[in-house]
N, C-alpha and C positions, 0 to 999 in steps of 0.2 A: 073743646077738646075737654074740658071737666067733666063728660059725661063717658067720656072714650073707656077706664077703666071702671067704672062702678062695679061694671061684674066680673074683676078682677078672680075674686074668693070664689065663684062658682066655677072657675075654668081649671080649678086645680085637677079632675078628673080623665083628664087631656095627659096628663101625666103620669107614664105605667101603661100607655098606647101608644106610646111610640111616634105619641103629637105633640106640637108645641100650638104655641101663638106668636106672631112676632107684628112688630109694635113697625110700622115704614116710617121714614122723614129722610130729607133731605137737607144736604149737607151745600148744596150747592146747587143750581138750576137743571141739572140734568141726571145725577146718576143718586138711583134711592140705594138707603142702606136701612138696618132693622138691629133689633134686638130685642132678645127672649122678653116677652109678657112677664114673664115670672118676675123680674130683677126687678121691673118698675111698680115705684108705688104711687107716682100721679105723674101728669104733664102739667104745666101751667102756663102762664105767659112771666115773660122775665120778670122780675121785681127789683126794685132797687138794690146794686150790689154794691157792697161797702168793698174796698181795695183792701187791700195787704203787701207793704212796703214787704218787699226781701219774698214776696212768695216766686213757688215754683213759675213758672212762663207762662203755661200753659193755664192755672189758673186766672179766673179772671175776677174775679171779686168772689166776696162771700153773701148767700142771700140769707133771710130771718123769715122761718118759715115753722108759722108760731110761736117764736118765740126760740126757735132752735137752731144755732150755726149750722149754714148746710155748704161747703165749698162750690164752686161754681166753673166747670172745667169747660173748656173752647174748645167741644169735640173738632170744631174744622181745623181746630192749631193745630191738636194731638197726632193728628194723622196724619199732616204733613200737607195740608193745602193753607191756600194764602188768604189771609183775615180779608175778614168782609170789607169790603170795600164801599157802600152806600147802608145807609142807618135805616133805610129804605125794606129792606131785606128783611123780609117776616122772620122771626126768631123766636123760639121755643126752650122752655129748659125739662129736662126729663128730670124726673127726680128717683134716681136708683136707688138698691140695695145692695152691693157686693160684698161679700169679704167681712161679714157685718159691721158695715161702716157704710154710711146715707152720702151719697155728693148728688149734685146737677149737671148734668151736662146741657150745655149751650147749644144748640141747632135751628135748623131751618126751619120749614113747614115741616108739622107731624101730621101723615096720612090719614092713616085707618090699619086697622090690625087684621093681619089674617090667619088662618088656620089652615093648617098645613102638616104633612107628616114628616117625620125625620127621613123617612125613604126620600124624602124629594129636596135632601137639605145636602151637598155636596161638597167634599173640602177644598178649599183653592186649589190651582192648579197649582202645582209641585212648581211652574216656571216664574210663580209670583213670587221667590226671596222666600226669605226667613226671617226681612224687613216689612214684610206688608204689612196690614193691622186689619187682617179678616180673620175669621176660625171657620166661615164657611160662606156658600153663597148658594141660589132657588133663583126659580122666576115666578114672575104673575104675570098674569097675563090682563088688561086694560084694552078693550074694544079689538079684541082678536089679533092682538099685541102682544109680546114677548117682552118683556123688561128682566134683568140681571139686577139680583136683589142680593148686596154685601153683606153679610152677619159680621157686625165689628166685636174686635178681639177687647174686650172692655179691662179684662183681664192683665192684658199687654200695653192697654193706656194708664192705668189704673199703676201697674210697676214702676211704670219711666218716671211717674210724679213722686208714689210713696215705694218708702226703702223696706223691701219687706224681708229681714232678717233670718236671719238659715243656719243663727248658732243654735245650740242645745243647751238650756241650762245645767249646769253640773249636776243638779240635784235628780234630775229624772232618770239618767242614766243609772244604767244599774252593772256592774260594772264587770260582777260576776255572767252576767250574758254574755258579753262584746266578745268575746275569744269564737263562741259556738255563732254569734252574726256574718264573722266575715265567708262572705262567699254565698253565701244562702242568696236568692234570688228572689225580686219583685218586683210584678207588674205592673205598670202605670198603664189607665184608661182616661186619656185627656185630649179633647180636639186643640186647647193652646199650649202652646210652647211652652209658652212665660208658665203656664202652669203646670209642664211636669216640669220646667229647670228647677222652682221651686223646691218640688216634693224631692227629686234627684240630687239636689242639693245640699237633702237635708237627711235623708238617709243612706246616703253614700259614706256620711261621716259613720257610719255604723261597719263599714266594711262589705254591705250588702248590695248586692250584685244586679244593675236596675234595667228592665227588658219594659221598652215603650210601647204601647201603640195609642195612632192619634185619632182612631173611634172605638164604639162598642161592636162595628161588624166585623173592623180587623180585629180585636181581640178575640172575637168569640172563635173566627175561623184558626188564628192560630193552638186556640184551646182545643180545638177538635180535630188539629191536622196532630196537637202532640197527642189525644186519643188513640185516633186512629193507628199512634205509631206504635201504641204499645206503651206509655209514659203514662203514668201516676201523674196526676196533675198537682194533687193536693201535697203533693213529696217533690215535686219537679219544681215547685214558688212556694215563698212562708207566707204568702198571701195576697191575694189583688187590687188594688187604690183603686177605684172608677169613679171618673165623674158624673154626672147623671146628663146632664142636655150636650150631645156632642151631634155630630151629623150620620146619616144611615140609620145608627142604634142607639138608643141612649142606655142610661147608666142602669135604668128600671131595666129595659127591655131586657138586655144581656145577662142581667142578675137573673131573672126570671126564664130563661132561656136555658144559662149554665142549671139554675137548679132543677131544670126538668128534663134532663140529660143523667142517666146513671152514671155515667164516666166519669165524671164531674163535679158530681150537687155539693161534694163537702166541700168543696171551695172556699177557704175564708175570705171573705169580700166585705174590704171596709169603702162605703160612700162617702166623696171628699168632694162637696159642694160649698160655693156659696148661694145659695136658695136658703130659704127660711128652716130654721132648725127645726122647729115645730111640726110644718108641713112637712120636713123629711123622715123625722122620726116617725110617723105614722107612714110614711114611704115603704121606709127600712120592714117598717115588721110585715106590710101586704107583700112587699115581693121577695123578701128572705135575705136579706144583707145581715151579716154580722156586727156591724159597726156604723156610726154614722160620726164624721166629724167635720165641722166648715170650716171654709179653709180663712188663712192658712193658718196656719198651727204646727209649728215646727215639732214642739214638748207632746203637743200631741198625737203626733207622727211617731214620734218617736214610741211612747206610751203604745201604740196599739200595734208597732212591730215587735216591741218587747211583752207583752202580753200574751199573742201569738206565740212566739219562740217558746214560754214559757209553755203552754200549752201543749207546745209536739213535746216538751222535755220532759213532763209528769208523768 
């Protein structure tokens, strides 16, 4: 498995083309799960883990990787599966970087990487309920047989372990702008309900009205409908904040489509994602986003909102 990710740096051209690559793995004997390759740093066999007294029950220990301590999360346990019953089961560690932090996920068999299009990725059925740990599902074919692949909502998993504070630093707030914020609208586009709630919990403190979409296609259709109704999108909302990775249409493709529609091309767009900063800075320029911030930074969200309002009022 050490060679599975050795060409990750060459895969960045997929993003912006509404494509992605998924790392497939198992947590039990039957179901296939996945996470986006762009979040993965490496895959290794499970090293010796150091127990942490008083740690969250989903953290099974700490691994030392090249001298750096990395918390290890039992993903099977974190999404509600029973713990492994036998030491003979294959176990691997997927090292990831989310929201500017590095963590390892303890999983079972790591299978392979598949290249697919976001149009082939679908949101989980609404009947699955709010408590599920999936952002999307897709299918893979093996020996002429289709298998469901469930894409893990890692941000939800992490939010149940790490407390994300939505409070805003007093020194960030511009009190002169607060009255002008009240009632203005912001469009949030993210496939993770956890991420949407984090942003909503932050920006609603400013008196902003939040509109939510679960993926880029839903947001694009909403914006087009407003345009068809004769609305000026840039006046309708203060700005749009979008994730990069989403089913059906990713944030880069969404931005590209908006910039190529004369009716909405001036919409202010902020990319808010847990993908690497340097990579996204390049993508922001390529597709035409106005700002980029990495998740999750309440003060930065507030700064974006205030800067945008200053532009409008100036």
